[in-house]
MMTF fields as JSON, N, C-alpha, C and O atoms, coordinates in Angstrom:
{
  "mmtfVersion": "1.0.0",
  "mmtfProducer": "UNKNOWN",
  "numBonds": 403,
  "numAtoms": 404,
  "numGroups": 101,
  "numChains": 1,
  "numModels": 1,
  "chainsPerModel": [1],
  "groupsPerChain": [101],
  "chainIdList": ["A"],
  "bondAtomList": [4, 2, 8, 6, 12, 10, 16, 14, 20, 18, 24, 22, 28, 26, 32, 30, 36, 34, 40, 38, 44, 42, 48, 46, 52, 50, 56, 54, 60, 58, 64, 62, 68, 66, 72, 70, 76, 74, 80, 78, 84, 82, 88, 86, 92, 90, 96, 94, 100, 98, 104, 102, 108, 106, 112, 110, 116, 114, 120, 118, 124, 122, 128, 126, 132, 130, 136, 134, 140, 138, 144, 142, 148, 146, 152, 150, 156, 154, 160, 158, 164, 162, 168, 166, 172, 170, 176, 174, 180, 178, 184, 182, 188, 186, 192, 190, 196, 194, 200, 198, 204, 202, 208, 206, 212, 210, 216, 214, 220, 218, 224, 222, 228, 226, 232, 230, 236, 234, 240, 238, 244, 242, 248, 246, 252, 250, 256, 254, 260, 258, 264, 262, 268, 266, 272, 270, 276, 274, 280, 278, 284, 282, 288, 286, 292, 290, 296, 294, 300, 298, 304, 302, 308, 306, 312, 310, 316, 314, 320, 318, 324, 322, 328, 326, 332, 330, 336, 334, 340, 338, 344, 342, 348, 346, 352, 350, 356, 354, 360, 358, 364, 362, 368, 366, 372, 370, 376, 374, 380, 378, 384, 382, 388, 386, 392, 390, 396, 394, 400, 398],
  "bondOrderList": [1, 1, 1, 1, 1, 1, 1, 1, 1, 1, 1, 1, 1, 1, 1, 1, 1, 1, 1, 1, 1, 1, 1, 1, 1, 1, 1, 1, 1, 1, 1, 1, 1, 1, 1, 1, 1, 1, 1, 1, 1, 1, 1, 1, 1, 1, 1, 1, 1, 1, 1, 1, 1, 1, 1, 1, 1, 1, 1, 1, 1, 1, 1, 1, 1, 1, 1, 1, 1, 1, 1, 1, 1, 1, 1, 1, 1, 1, 1, 1, 1, 1, 1, 1, 1, 1, 1, 1, 1, 1, 1, 1, 1, 1, 1, 1, 1, 1, 1, 1],
  "groupList": [{"groupName": "MET", "atomNameList": ["N", "CA", "C", "O"], "elementList": ["N", "C", "C", "O"], "formalChargeList": [0, 0, 0, 0], "bondAtomList": [1, 0, 2, 1, 3, 2], "bondOrderList": [1, 1, 2], "singleLetterCode": "M", "chemCompType": "L-PEPTIDE LINKING"}, {"groupName": "GLN", "atomNameList": ["N", "CA", "C", "O"], "elementList": ["N", "C", "C", "O"], "formalChargeList": [0, 0, 0, 0], "bondAtomList": [1, 0, 2, 1, 3, 2], "bondOrderList": [1, 1, 2], "singleLetterCode": "Q", "chemCompType": "L-PEPTIDE LINKING"}, {"groupName": "PRO", "atomNameList": ["N", "CA", "C", "O"], "elementList": ["N", "C", "C", "O"], "formalChargeList": [0, 0, 0, 0], "bondAtomList": [1, 0, 2, 1, 3, 2], "bondOrderList": [1, 1, 2], "singleLetterCode": "P", "chemCompType": "L-PEPTIDE LINKING"}, {"groupName": "PHE", "atomNameList": ["N", "CA", "C", "O"], "elementList": ["N", "C", "C", "O"], "formalChargeList": [0, 0, 0, 0], "bondAtomList": [1, 0, 2, 1, 3, 2], "bondOrderList": [1, 1, 2], "singleLetterCode": "F", "chemCompType": "L-PEPTIDE LINKING"}, {"groupName": "VAL", "atomNameList": ["N", "CA", "C", "O"], "elementList": ["N", "C", "C", "O"], "formalChargeList": [0, 0, 0, 0], "bondAtomList": [1, 0, 2, 1, 3, 2], "bondOrderList": [1, 1, 2], "singleLetterCode": "V", "chemCompType": "L-PEPTIDE LINKING"}, {"groupName": "GLY", "atomNameList": ["N", "CA", "C", "O"], "elementList": ["N", "C", "C", "O"], "formalChargeList": [0, 0, 0, 0], "bondAtomList": [1, 0, 2, 1, 3, 2], "bondOrderList": [1, 1, 2], "singleLetterCode": "G", "chemCompType": "PEPTIDE LINKING"}, {"groupName": "LEU", "atomNameList": ["N", "CA", "C", "O"], "elementList": ["N", "C", "C", "O"], "formalChargeList": [0, 0, 0, 0], "bondAtomList": [1, 0, 2, 1, 3, 2], "bondOrderList": [1, 1, 2], "singleLetterCode": "L", "chemCompType": "L-PEPTIDE LINKING"}, {"groupName": "ILE", "atomNameList": ["N", "CA", "C", "O"], "elementList": ["N", "C", "C", "O"], "formalChargeList": [0, 0, 0, 0], "bondAtomList": [1, 0, 2, 1, 3, 2], "bondOrderList": [1, 1, 2], "singleLetterCode": "I", "chemCompType": "L-PEPTIDE LINKING"}, {"groupName": "GLU", "atomNameList": ["N", "CA", "C", "O"], "elementList": ["N", "C", "C", "O"], "formalChargeList": [0, 0, 0, 0], "bondAtomList": [1, 0, 2, 1, 3, 2], "bondOrderList": [1, 1, 2], "singleLetterCode": "E", "chemCompType": "L-PEPTIDE LINKING"}, {"groupName": "THR", "atomNameList": ["N", "CA", "C", "O"], "elementList": ["N", "C", "C", "O"], "formalChargeList": [0, 0, 0, 0], "bondAtomList": [1, 0, 2, 1, 3, 2], "bondOrderList": [1, 1, 2], "singleLetterCode": "T", "chemCompType": "L-PEPTIDE LINKING"}, {"groupName": "TYR", "atomNameList": ["N", "CA", "C", "O"], "elementList": ["N", "C", "C", "O"], "formalChargeList": [0, 0, 0, 0], "bondAtomList": [1, 0, 2, 1, 3, 2], "bondOrderList": [1, 1, 2], "singleLetterCode": "Y", "chemCompType": "L-PEPTIDE LINKING"}, {"groupName": "ASP", "atomNameList": ["N", "CA", "C", "O"], "elementList": ["N", "C", "C", "O"], "formalChargeList": [0, 0, 0, 0], "bondAtomList": [1, 0, 2, 1, 3, 2], "bondOrderList": [1, 1, 2], "singleLetterCode": "D", "chemCompType": "L-PEPTIDE LINKING"}, {"groupName": "LYS", "atomNameList": ["N", "CA", "C", "O"], "elementList": ["N", "C", "C", "O"], "formalChargeList": [0, 0, 0, 0], "bondAtomList": [1, 0, 2, 1, 3, 2], "bondOrderList": [1, 1, 2], "singleLetterCode": "K", "chemCompType": "L-PEPTIDE LINKING"}, {"groupName": "TRP", "atomNameList": ["N", "CA", "C", "O"], "elementList": ["N", "C", "C", "O"], "formalChargeList": [0, 0, 0, 0], "bondAtomList": [1, 0, 2, 1, 3, 2], "bondOrderList": [1, 1, 2], "singleLetterCode": "W", "chemCompType": "L-PEPTIDE LINKING"}, {"groupName": "ALA", "atomNameList": ["N", "CA", "C", "O"], "elementList": ["N", "C", "C", "O"], "formalChargeList": [0, 0, 0, 0], "bondAtomList": [1, 0, 2, 1, 3, 2], "bondOrderList": [1, 1, 2], "singleLetterCode": "A", "chemCompType": "L-PEPTIDE LINKING"}, {"groupName": "CYS", "atomNameList": ["N", "CA", "C", "O"], "elementList": ["N", "C", "C", "O"], "formalChargeList": [0, 0, 0, 0], "bondAtomList": [1, 0, 2, 1, 3, 2], "bondOrderList": [1, 1, 2], "singleLetterCode": "C", "chemCompType": "L-PEPTIDE LINKING"}, {"groupName": "ARG", "atomNameList": ["N", "CA", "C", "O"], "elementList": ["N", "C", "C", "O"], "formalChargeList": [0, 0, 0, 0], "bondAtomList": [1, 0, 2, 1, 3, 2], "bondOrderList": [1, 1, 2], "singleLetterCode": "R", "chemCompType": "L-PEPTIDE LINKING"}, {"groupName": "HIS", "atomNameList": ["N", "CA", "C", "O"], "elementList": ["N", "C", "C", "O"], "formalChargeList": [0, 0, 0, 0], "bondAtomList": [1, 0, 2, 1, 3, 2], "bondOrderList": [1, 1, 2], "singleLetterCode": "H", "chemCompType": "L-PEPTIDE LINKING"}, {"groupName": "ASN", "atomNameList": ["N", "CA", "C", "O"], "elementList": ["N", "C", "C", "O"], "formalChargeList": [0, 0, 0, 0], "bondAtomList": [1, 0, 2, 1, 3, 2], "bondOrderList": [1, 1, 2], "singleLetterCode": "N", "chemCompType": "L-PEPTIDE LINKING"}, {"groupName": "SER", "atomNameList": ["N", "CA", "C", "O"], "elementList": ["N", "C", "C", "O"], "formalChargeList": [0, 0, 0, 0], "bondAtomList": [1, 0, 2, 1, 3, 2], "bondOrderList": [1, 1, 2], "singleLetterCode": "S", "chemCompType": "L-PEPTIDE LINKING"}],
  "groupTypeList": [0, 1, 2, 3, 4, 5, 5, 6, 7, 6, 8, 9, 0, 10, 11, 11, 12, 9, 4, 1, 13, 5, 4, 7, 9, 14, 13, 8, 2, 5, 15, 16, 4, 14, 3, 9, 13, 16, 6, 17, 16, 2, 8, 18, 1, 1, 9, 17, 4, 19, 4, 12, 3, 19, 6, 16, 2, 9, 5, 9, 6, 6, 16, 6, 4, 17, 19, 8, 13, 11, 14, 6, 4, 7, 8, 19, 8, 18, 18, 17, 14, 1, 10, 12, 9, 15, 13, 11, 10, 4, 6, 1, 14, 10, 9, 19, 7, 18, 3, 5, 14],
  "groupIdList": [1, 2, 3, 4, 5, 6, 7, 8, 9, 10, 11, 12, 13, 14, 15, 16, 17, 18, 19, 20, 21, 22, 23, 24, 25, 26, 27, 28, 29, 30, 31, 32, 33, 34, 35, 36, 37, 38, 39, 40, 41, 42, 43, 44, 45, 46, 47, 48, 49, 50, 51, 52, 53, 54, 55, 56, 57, 58, 59, 60, 61, 62, 63, 64, 65, 66, 67, 68, 69, 70, 71, 72, 73, 74, 75, 76, 77, 78, 79, 80, 81, 82, 83, 84, 85, 86, 87, 88, 89, 90, 91, 92, 93, 94, 95, 96, 97, 98, 99, 100, 101],
  "secStructList": [7, 7, 6, 6, 6, 6, 7, 3, 3, 3, 3, 3, 7, 6, 6, 1, 7, 3, 3, 3, 3, 3, 3, 3, 3, 3, 3, 3, 6, 6, 6, 3, 3, 3, 3, 3, 3, 7, 6, 6, 1, 7, 6, 6, 1, 7, 3, 3, 3, 3, 3, 3, 3, 3, 3, 3, 6, 6, 3, 3, 3, 3, 3, 3, 3, 3, 3, 7, 4, 4, 4, 7, 1, 1, 7, 2, 2, 2, 2, 2, 2, 2, 2, 2, 2, 2, 2, 2, 2, 2, 2, 2, 6, 6, 6, 6, 7, 7, 6, 6, 7],
  "xCoordList": [-72.174, -70.777, -70.443, -71.251, -69.231, -68.764, -68.445, -67.987, -68.688, -68.281, -66.783, -66.006, -66.395, -65.015, -64.446, -63.495, -64.986, -64.455, -64.656, -65.754, -63.601, -63.629, -63.16, -62.939, -63.009, -62.532, -61.055, -60.302, -60.657, -59.273, -58.428, -58.91, -57.172, -56.196, -55.371, -54.669, -55.458, -54.822, -53.856, -54.028, -52.846, -51.957, -51.97, -51.793, -52.18, -52.093, -50.731, -50.401, -49.955, -48.591, -48.588, -49.616, -47.42, -47.267, -47.641, -48.01, -47.548, -47.904, -49.343, -49.712, -50.152, -51.559, -51.759, -52.89, -50.7, -50.824, -51.309, -50.813, -52.277, -52.807, -52.314, -52.342, -51.86, -51.352, -52.178, -52.428, -52.6, -53.349, -52.383, -51.544, -52.512, -51.674, -52.337, -51.652, -53.665, -54.34, -55.835, -56.398, -56.469, -57.916, -58.199, -57.583, -59.114, -59.472, -60.245, -61.226, -59.789, -60.433, -61.184, -62.04, -60.87, -61.586, -61.556, -60.554, -62.67, -62.771, -63.59, -64.808, -62.917, -63.563, -63.057, -62.048, -63.742, -63.255, -62.838, -63.574, -61.645, -61.099, -60.466, -59.815, -60.645, -60.12, -59.157, -58.079, -59.548, -58.759, -59.048, -60.167, -58.007, -58.135, -57.188, -56.097, -57.608, -56.761, -56.921, -57.967, -55.861, -55.896, -54.85, -53.843, -55.121, -54.101, -53.081, -53.383, -51.878, -50.795, -50.044, -49.461, -50.055, -49.391, -48.696, -48.655, -48.169, -47.54, -46.564, -45.577, -46.856, -46.014, -45.852, -44.847, -46.819, -46.774, -48.102, -49.118, -48.09, -49.358, -50.288, -49.833, -51.557, -52.555, -52.308, -52.635, -51.731, -51.496, -50.254, -49.909, -49.584, -48.421, -48.67, -47.944, -49.693, -50.01, -49.813, -50.001, -49.434, -49.324, -50.537, -51.436, -50.568, -51.705, -51.192, -50.225, -51.856, -51.493, -52.708, -53.814, -52.488, -53.539, -53.01, -51.917, -53.79, -53.397, -54.48, -55.65, -54.071, -55.003, -54.605, -53.421, -55.608, -55.404, -55.983, -57.107, -55.211, -55.674, -55.372, -54.243, -56.375, -56.17, -55.309, -55.47, -54.392, -53.517, -53.585, -53.962, -53.227, -53.288, -52.467, -52.807, -51.394, -50.529, -50.752, -50.039, -51.714, -51.959, -52.584, -53.421, -52.186, -52.738, -51.611, -50.6, -51.797, -50.864, -51.305, -52.467, -50.399, -50.68, -49.897, -48.691, -50.578, -49.905, -50.127, -51.264, -49.057, -49.117, -48.52, -47.396, -49.284, -48.801, -48.865, -49.94, -47.719, -47.618, -47.284, -46.196, -48.22, -48.086, -48.275, -48.431, -48.256, -48.443, -47.307, -47.527, -46.092, -44.905, -44.649, -44.001, -45.147, -44.927, -45.625, -45.343, -46.536, -47.202, -46.251, -46.494, -45.168, -44.191, -43.253, -42.512, -43.289, -42.564, -41.051, -40.303, -40.61, -39.178, -38.803, -39.558, -37.663, -37.071, -37.936, -37.999, -38.598, -39.487, -38.748, -39.232, -37.609, -36.881, -36.39, -36.458, -35.902, -35.419, -36.563, -36.397, -37.715, -38.87, -39.326, -39.681, -39.319, -39.738, -38.863, -39.384, -37.568, -36.649, -36.831, -36.813, -37.003, -37.179, -38.455, -38.435, -39.566, -40.816, -40.785, -41.405, -40.074, -39.981, -39.359, -39.848, -38.304, -37.663, -38.602, -38.689, -39.303, -40.219, -41.376, -41.735, -41.972, -43.089, -42.625, -43.349, -41.422, -40.898, -40.825, -41.213, -40.337, -40.207, -41.58, -41.781, -42.509, -43.851, -44.573, -45.149, -44.547, -45.274, -44.661, -45.381, -43.35, -42.685, -43.23, -43.306, -43.603, -44.123, -45.43, -45.781, -46.152, -47.439, -47.339, -48.34, -46.178, -46.081, -46.316, -46.707, -46.096, -46.25, -47.541, -47.752, -48.392, -49.636, -50.711, -50.911, -51.407, -52.517, -53.8, -54.263, -54.374, -55.565, -56.813, -57.841, -56.745, -57.907, -58.056, -59.062, -57.069, -57.091, -57.96, -58.079],
  "yCoordList": [54.998, 54.602, 53.727, 52.903, 53.922, 53.116, 51.701, 51.514, 50.702, 49.341, 49.311, 50.004, 48.559, 48.338, 49.45, 49.193, 50.676, 51.736, 51.332, 50.947, 51.424, 50.962, 49.528, 49.045, 48.846, 47.468, 47.393, 48.338, 46.279, 46.089, 45.519, 44.723, 45.933, 45.332, 44.387, 44.82, 43.107, 42.078, 41.248, 41.085, 40.732, 39.749, 38.512, 38.597, 37.367, 36.11, 35.505, 35.234, 35.303, 34.811, 33.299, 32.633, 32.781, 31.355, 30.496, 29.333, 31.06, 30.304, 30.58, 30.313, 31.115, 31.46, 32.626, 32.888, 33.327, 34.533, 35.66, 35.813, 36.449, 37.552, 38.875, 39.097, 39.757, 41.068, 42.125, 42.011, 43.153, 44.249, 45.3, 45.809, 45.62, 46.65, 48.011, 49.023, 48.06, 49.35, 49.201, 48.113, 50.35, 50.424, 51.202, 52.239, 50.712, 51.384, 52.662, 52.641, 53.781, 55.08, 55.597, 56.472, 55.06, 55.446, 54.275, 53.567, 54.071, 52.977, 53.452, 53.604, 53.687, 54.105, 53.163, 53.457, 52.032, 51.014, 51.578, 52.331, 51.193, 51.647, 53.019, 53.429, 53.744, 55.112, 55.325, 55.893, 54.868, 55.216, 54.266, 53.782, 54.017, 53.347, 54.077, 54.489, 54.231, 54.88, 54.121, 53.534, 54.15, 53.413, 53.93, 54.522, 53.687, 53.958, 52.824, 51.736, 53.093, 52.109, 52.157, 53.184, 51.05, 51.036, 49.713, 49.257, 49.117, 47.814, 47.776, 48.51, 46.908, 46.691, 47.943, 48.084, 48.834, 50.046, 50.208, 49.652, 50.979, 51.252, 52.092, 52.784, 52.023, 52.728, 54.233, 54.866, 54.82, 56.266, 56.638, 57.816, 55.648, 55.911, 55.327, 54.442, 55.83, 55.324, 56.417, 57.603, 55.994, 56.901, 56.673, 55.913, 57.321, 57.193, 56.951, 57.573, 56.037, 55.719, 55.958, 55.513, 56.666, 56.888, 56.431, 56.819, 55.608, 55.105, 55.493, 55.154, 56.214, 56.629, 55.973, 55.791, 55.619, 54.964, 55.834, 56.325, 56.027, 56.801, 56.015, 55.569, 55.848, 55.141, 55.968, 57.183, 55.287, 55.884, 54.997, 53.83, 55.525, 54.7, 53.416, 52.418, 53.437, 52.254, 51.429, 50.45, 51.794, 51.049, 51.923, 52.775, 51.717, 52.461, 53.146, 52.525, 54.425, 55.18, 55.046, 55.293, 54.66, 54.511, 55.576, 55.722, 56.314, 57.321, 56.956, 56.946, 56.657, 56.288, 57.427, 57.863, 57.902, 58.929, 58.354, 58.007, 58.258, 57.765, 58.974, 59.538, 59.381, 60.642, 60.466, 59.353, 61.58, 61.676, 61.015, 60.354, 61.203, 60.63, 61.205, 60.565, 62.398, 63.011, 62.243, 62.475, 61.329, 60.503, 59.479, 58.971, 59.18, 58.233, 58.972, 59.863, 58.605, 59.327, 59.176, 60.126, 57.999, 57.717, 57.357, 56.666, 57.815, 57.419, 57.749, 56.957, 58.894, 59.243, 59.298, 58.736, 59.947, 60.065, 58.712, 58.422, 57.895, 56.57, 55.711, 55.026, 55.744, 54.974, 55.454, 54.646, 56.754, 57.317, 56.772, 56.332, 56.793, 56.291, 54.797, 54.331, 54.049, 52.598, 52.255, 51.374, 52.931, 52.622, 53.024, 52.356, 54.11, 54.478, 53.331, 52.977, 52.755, 51.619, 50.421, 49.739, 50.162, 49.013, 49.174, 48.22, 50.369, 50.567, 50.359, 49.766, 50.842, 50.62, 49.128, 48.693, 48.351, 46.903, 46.236, 45.423, 46.577, 45.972, 46.316, 45.436, 47.571, 47.983, 47.411, 47.127, 47.238, 46.656, 45.253, 44.841, 44.535, 43.174, 43.165, 42.145, 44.278, 44.336, 44.863, 44.851, 45.322, 45.973, 45.036, 45.498, 43.755, 42.84, 42.021, 41.137, 42.301, 41.551, 42.176, 43.39, 41.362, 41.831, 41.467, 40.329, 42.443, 42.17, 42.029, 41.555, 42.429, 42.325, 40.959, 40.679, 40.118, 38.799, 37.814, 36.662],
  "zCoordList": [-36.003, -35.928, -37.134, -37.563, -37.674, -38.794, -38.317, -37.191, -39.174, -38.804, -38.497, -39.153, -37.561, -37.136, -36.254, -35.515, -36.295, -35.444, -33.991, -33.589, -33.221, -31.841, -31.698, -30.587, -32.835, -32.809, -32.478, -32.714, -31.937, -31.523, -32.662, -33.468, -32.715, -33.609, -32.751, -31.837, -33.045, -32.224, -33.056, -34.264, -32.387, -33.001, -32.124, -30.908, -32.745, -32.016, -32.327, -33.482, -31.282, -31.427, -31.667, -31.54, -32.013, -32.273, -31.066, -31.229, -29.85, -28.64, -28.202, -27.058, -29.119, -28.891, -27.926, -27.519, -27.551, -26.743, -27.656, -28.772, -27.183, -27.961, -27.392, -26.181, -28.293, -27.915, -28.635, -29.834, -27.905, -28.528, -29.047, -28.305, -30.334, -30.946, -30.891, -30.741, -31.009, -31.044, -31.212, -31.094, -31.496, -31.675, -32.958, -33.203, -33.766, -35.019, -34.707, -33.964, -35.289, -35.055, -36.282, -36.159, -37.466, -38.695, -39.657, -39.757, -40.373, -41.329, -42.515, -42.416, -43.643, -44.883, -45.977, -46.618, -46.202, -47.133, -48.491, -49.129, -48.905, -50.183, -50.14, -51.101, -49.034, -48.946, -47.783, -47.959, -46.596, -45.406, -44.252, -44.079, -43.472, -42.187, -41.233, -41.627, -39.996, -38.987, -37.676, -37.398, -36.881, -35.624, -34.652, -35.041, -33.369, -32.368, -32.447, -32.938, -31.962, -32.023, -30.705, -30.357, -29.968, -28.668, -28.394, -27.252, -29.396, -29.273, -28.107, -28.081, -27.144, -25.961, -25.088, -24.392, -25.122, -24.298, -23.571, -23.988, -22.471, -21.78, -22.668, -23.579, -22.396, -23.212, -23.277, -24.281, -22.214, -22.225, -23.039, -23.135, -23.623, -24.471, -25.864, -26.319, -26.52, -27.851, -28.889, -28.615, -30.082, -31.208, -32.107, -31.749, -33.263, -34.167, -35.583, -36.023, -36.289, -37.667, -38.55, -38.242, -39.653, -40.64, -41.998, -42.412, -42.68, -43.989, -44.99, -44.817, -46.048, -47.097, -48.409, -48.692, -49.208, -50.487, -51.599, -51.486, -52.68, -53.838, -55.106, -55.313, -55.947, -57.21, -58.146, -58.256, -58.818, -59.823, -61.059, -60.954, -62.233, -63.452, -63.366, -64.001, -62.588, -62.51, -61.255, -61.034, -60.433, -59.203, -58.139, -58.437, -56.921, -55.789, -55.033, -54.705, -54.763, -53.934, -52.492, -52.171, -51.629, -50.208, -49.46, -49.657, -48.609, -47.788, -46.329, -45.857, -45.617, -44.211, -43.391, -43.64, -42.416, -41.498, -40.088, -39.6, -39.442, -38.065, -37.208, -37.327, -36.338, -35.607, -34.102, -33.601, -33.409, -31.956, -31.185, -30.17, -31.685, -31.056, -29.672, -28.844, -29.415, -28.098, -26.979, -25.803, -27.33, -26.31, -25.699, -24.604, -26.413, -25.897, -24.956, -25.373, -23.721, -22.683, -22.847, -22.621, -23.234, -23.311, -24.751, -25.435, -25.202, -26.474, -27.688, -28.628, -27.684, -28.79, -30.126, -31.11, -30.189, -31.453, -31.944, -33.139, -31.043, -31.417, -31.959, -32.968, -31.3, -31.77, -33.137, -33.995, -33.342, -34.621, -35.741, -36.765, -35.572, -36.59, -36.81, -37.95, -35.739, -35.838, -36.595, -37.454, -36.296, -36.97, -38.431, -39.258, -38.778, -40.185, -40.965, -42.038, -40.45, -41.099, -41.145, -42.166, -40.049, -39.997, -40.968, -41.657, -41.037, -41.968, -43.409, -44.209, -43.75, -45.103, -45.4, -46.484, -44.457, -44.614, -44.763, -45.665, -43.888, -43.916, -45.217, -45.858, -45.605, -46.81, -48.078, -49.035, -48.103, -49.272, -49.564, -50.722, -48.521, -48.704, -49.493, -50.087, -49.507, -50.199, -51.63, -52.347, -52.065, -53.375, -54.546, -55.618, -54.386, -55.51, -55.444, -56.274, -54.481, -54.346, -55.217, -55.178, -56.005, -56.807, -56.076, -56.147, -55.37, -54.566, -55.427, -54.943, -56.685, -57.566, -58.207, -58.859, -58.026, -58.667, -57.93, -58.348]
}
């Protein structure tokens, strides 16, 4: 088994409450990470996120695929649109960070 696969993705809130977002399903350092995503939903209503990284002459190309929307019983189309906007916002925050420094 790869290190971290099966590990939990957790967020600790400002009030020290911990929320589980998902479980890591693939871990390939420098190349790919994948995980289930069920923020505030029951375990049987989780989607899947895969993030791949490719080196380019000007930096790193990141490809994020958020799939398995049919697992969400209610409001699948609305959630899909909302997360697309959220992922754009989250990823934009990383565009100016130099991780090699």
